[in-house]
C-alpha positions as protocol buffer text, in pm:
chain_id: "A"
residue {
  index: 1
  type: MET
  ca { x: 0 y: 0 z: 0 }
}
residue {
  index: 2
  type: LYS
  ca { x: 130 y: 344 z: -84 }
}
residue {
  index: 3
  type: PRO
  ca { x: 230 y: 536 z: 232 }
}
residue {
  index: 4
  type: ILE
  ca { x: -12 y: 821 z: 155 }
}
residue {
  index: 5
  type: TYR
  ca { x: -301 y: 578 z: 201 }
}
residue {
  index: 6
  type: ASN
  ca { x: -194 y: 455 z: 545 }
}
residue {
  index: 7
  type: ALA
  ca { x: -366 y: 749 z: 718 }
}
residue {
  index: 8
  type: ILE
  ca { x: -689 y: 719 z: 515 }
}
residue {
  index: 9
  type: SER
  ca { x: -967 y: 541 z: 701 }
}
residue {
  index: 10
  type: LEU
  ca { x: -1179 y: 267 z: 554 }
}
residue {
  index: 11
  type: VAL
  ca { x: -1552 y: 331 z: 589 }
}
residue {
  index: 12
  type: LYS
  ca { x: -1810 y: 53 z: 587 }
}
residue {
  index: 13
  type: ASN
  ca { x: -2093 y: 243 z: 422 }
}
residue {
  index: 14
  type: GLU
  ca { x: -2388 y: 25 z: 519 }
}
residue {
  index: 15
  type: GLU
  ca { x: -2639 y: 248 z: 339 }
}
residue {
  index: 16
  type: LYS
  ca { x: -2462 y: 200 z: 3 }
}
residue {
  index: 17
  type: LYS
  ca { x: -2341 y: -154 z: 89 }
}
residue {
  index: 18
  type: ARG
  ca { x: -1978 y: -75 z: 14 }
}
residue {
  index: 19
  type: PHE
  ca { x: -1640 y: -42 z: 178 }
}
residue {
  index: 20
  type: GLU
  ca { x: -1487 y: 288 z: 72 }
}
residue {
  index: 21
  type: ILE
  ca { x: -1195 y: 522 z: 106 }
}
residue {
  index: 22
  type: GLU
  ca { x: -1203 y: 888 z: 11 }
}
residue {
  index: 23
  type: VAL
  ca { x: -903 y: 1060 z: -148 }
}
residue {
  index: 24
  type: ASP
  ca { x: -924 y: 1430 z: -232 }
}
residue {
  index: 25
  type: GLY
  ca { x: -1303 y: 1416 z: -251 }
}
residue {
  index: 26
  type: HIS
  ca { x: -1309 y: 1106 z: -476 }
}
residue {
  index: 27
  type: TYR
  ca { x: -1387 y: 747 z: -385 }
}
residue {
  index: 28
  type: ALA
  ca { x: -1251 y: 397 z: -432 }
}
residue {
  index: 29
  type: PHE
  ca { x: -1494 y: 132 z: -314 }
}
residue {
  index: 30
  type: ILE
  ca { x: -1592 y: -234 z: -306 }
}
residue {
  index: 31
  type: ASN
  ca { x: -1958 y: -334 z: -317 }
}
residue {
  index: 32
  type: TYR
  ca { x: -2048 y: -613 z: -77 }
}
residue {
  index: 33
  type: GLY
  ca { x: -2326 y: -841 z: 41 }
}
residue {
  index: 34
  type: GLU
  ca { x: -2343 y: -979 z: 396 }
}
residue {
  index: 35
  type: PHE
  ca { x: -2445 y: -1333 z: 481 }
}
residue {
  index: 36
  type: GLY
  ca { x: -2412 y: -1400 z: 853 }
}
residue {
  index: 37
  type: ASN
  ca { x: -2040 y: -1404 z: 933 }
}
residue {
  index: 38
  type: GLN
  ca { x: -1949 y: -1396 z: 562 }
}
residue {
  index: 39
  type: ILE
  ca { x: -1912 y: -1102 z: 327 }
}
residue {
  index: 40
  type: ALA
  ca { x: -1916 y: -1134 z: -51 }
}
residue {
  index: 41
  type: LEU
  ca { x: -1706 y: -870 z: -222 }
}
residue {
  index: 42
  type: VAL
  ca { x: -1861 y: -831 z: -565 }
}
residue {
  index: 43
  type: HIS
  ca { x: -1722 y: -524 z: -743 }
}
residue {
  index: 44
  type: THR
  ca { x: -1427 y: -288 z: -694 }
}
residue {
  index: 45
  type: GLU
  ca { x: -1432 y: 56 z: -852 }
}
residue {
  index: 46
  type: THR
  ca { x: -1238 y: 381 z: -838 }
}
residue {
  index: 47
  type: GLU
  ca { x: -1359 y: 714 z: -963 }
}
residue {
  index: 48
  type: PRO
  ca { x: -1170 y: 819 z: -1282 }
}
residue {
  index: 49
  type: GLU
  ca { x: -979 y: 1091 z: -1094 }
}
residue {
  index: 50
  type: LEU
  ca { x: -809 y: 819 z: -886 }
}
residue {
  index: 51
  type: ALA
  ca { x: -715 y: 586 z: -1174 }
}
residue {
  index: 52
  type: GLY
  ca { x: -357 y: 460 z: -1164 }
}
residue {
  index: 53
  type: LYS
  ca { x: -290 y: 590 z: -813 }
}
residue {
  index: 54
  type: GLY
  ca { x: -311 y: 261 z: -623 }
}
residue {
  index: 55
  type: THR
  ca { x: -645 y: 336 z: -462 }
}
residue {
  index: 56
  type: ALA
  ca { x: -810 y: 10 z: -575 }
}
residue {
  index: 57
  type: THR
  ca { x: -528 y: -185 z: -410 }
}
residue {
  index: 58
  type: ALA
  ca { x: -551 y: 34 z: -100 }
}
residue {
  index: 59
  type: VAL
  ca { x: -926 y: -24 z: -58 }
}
residue {
  index: 60
  type: ILE
  ca { x: -880 y: -400 z: -112 }
}
residue {
  index: 61
  type: GLU
  ca { x: -601 y: -422 z: 147 }
}
residue {
  index: 62
  type: LYS
  ca { x: -791 y: -215 z: 403 }
}
residue {
  index: 63
  type: THR
  ca { x: -1106 y: -422 z: 349 }
}
residue {
  index: 64
  type: LEU
  ca { x: -920 y: -751 z: 394 }
}
residue {
  index: 65
  type: ILE
  ca { x: -769 y: -621 z: 718 }
}
residue {
  index: 66
  type: TYR
  ca { x: -1116 y: -515 z: 838 }
}
residue {
  index: 67
  type: LEU
  ca { x: -1260 y: -858 z: 759 }
}
residue {
  index: 68
  type: GLU
  ca { x: -978 y: -1037 z: 940 }
}
residue {
  index: 69
  type: ASN
  ca { x: -998 y: -808 z: 1244 }
}
residue {
  index: 70
  type: ASN
  ca { x: -1372 y: -876 z: 1268 }
}
residue {
  index: 71
  type: ALA
  ca { x: -1347 y: -1254 z: 1208 }
}
residue {
  index: 72
  type: ILE
  ca { x: -1557 y: -1232 z: 892 }
}
residue {
  index: 73
  type: GLN
  ca { x: -1509 y: -1493 z: 621 }
}
residue {
  index: 74
  type: LEU
  ca { x: -1456 y: -1366 z: 267 }
}
residue {
  index: 75
  type: LEU
  ca { x: -1633 y: -1468 z: -53 }
}
residue {
  index: 76
  type: PRO
  ca { x: -1414 y: -1299 z: -320 }
}
residue {
  index: 77
  type: PHE
  ca { x: -1652 y: -1280 z: -619 }
}
residue {
  index: 78
  type: CYS
  ca { x: -1494 y: -957 z: -746 }
}
residue {
  index: 79
  type: PRO
  ca { x: -1230 y: -1054 z: -1007 }
}
residue {
  index: 80
  type: LEU
  ca { x: -992 y: -785 z: -879 }
}
residue {
  index: 81
  type: VAL
  ca { x: -1016 y: -905 z: -518 }
}
residue {
  index: 82
  type: PHE
  ca { x: -978 y: -1267 z: -635 }
}
residue {
  index: 83
  type: ALA
  ca { x: -665 y: -1174 z: -835 }
}
residue {
  index: 84
  type: TYR
  ca { x: -525 y: -981 z: -536 }
}
residue {
  index: 85
  type: ILE
  ca { x: -563 y: -1284 z: -309 }
}
residue {
  index: 86
  type: LYS
  ca { x: -413 y: -1511 z: -574 }
}
residue {
  index: 87
  type: ALA
  ca { x: -110 y: -1278 z: -587 }
}
residue {
  index: 88
  type: HIS
  ca { x: -98 y: -1254 z: -204 }
}
residue {
  index: 89
  type: PRO
  ca { x: -182 y: -1611 z: -93 }
}
residue {
  index: 90
  type: GLU
  ca { x: -138 y: -1526 z: 275 }
}
residue {
  index: 91
  type: TRP
  ca { x: -488 y: -1371 z: 253 }
}
residue {
  index: 92
  type: LYS
  ca { x: -643 y: -1707 z: 161 }
}
residue {
  index: 93
  type: ARG
  ca { x: -665 y: -1757 z: 538 }
}
residue {
  index: 94
  type: ILE
  ca { x: -979 y: -1540 z: 552 }
}
residue {
  index: 95
  type: VAL
  ca { x: -1152 y: -1690 z: 244 }
}
residue {
  index: 96
  type: SER
  ca { x: -1446 y: -1916 z: 324 }
}
residue {
  index: 97
  type: LYS
  ca { x: -1369 y: -2277 z: 237 }
}
residue {
  index: 98
  type: LYS
  ca { x: -1725 y: -2288 z: 97 }
}
residue {
  index: 99
  type: PHE
  ca { x: -1628 y: -2039 z: -177 }
}
residue {
  index: 100
  type: LYS
  ca { x: -1647 y: -2229 z: -506 }
}
residue {
  index: 101
  type: GLY
  ca { x: -1317 y: -2086 z: -634 }
}
residue {
  index: 102
  type: TYR
  ca { x: -1129 y: -2162 z: -311 }
}
residue {
  index: 103
  type: ASP
  ca { x: -905 y: -2429 z: -466 }
}
residue {
  index: 104
  type: GLU
  ca { x: -804 y: -2189 z: -746 }
}
residue {
  index: 105
  type: LEU
  ca { x: -650 y: -1944 z: -500 }
}
């Protein structure tokens, strides 16, 4: 994660059903769905003003840390989140073993 993002807080926006970070008035976010102690991350997006600045990675990393700290199992349906976990296999520890793509991680 880029150092400038360390001080930016992750917000769980329950009204919009997304985890988000705000940078200079623009957002990077991941849409989610909750199922008991599991959260499905379904889509990651950054506003065009943040493209290429590492904000998608920052919101993914902060969300994974949040899930782990709250003992929530992950269902990584979002292709970007799935690819991130595949590239950082240490995060497989929070993926639900019931996730159909678990063995591909």
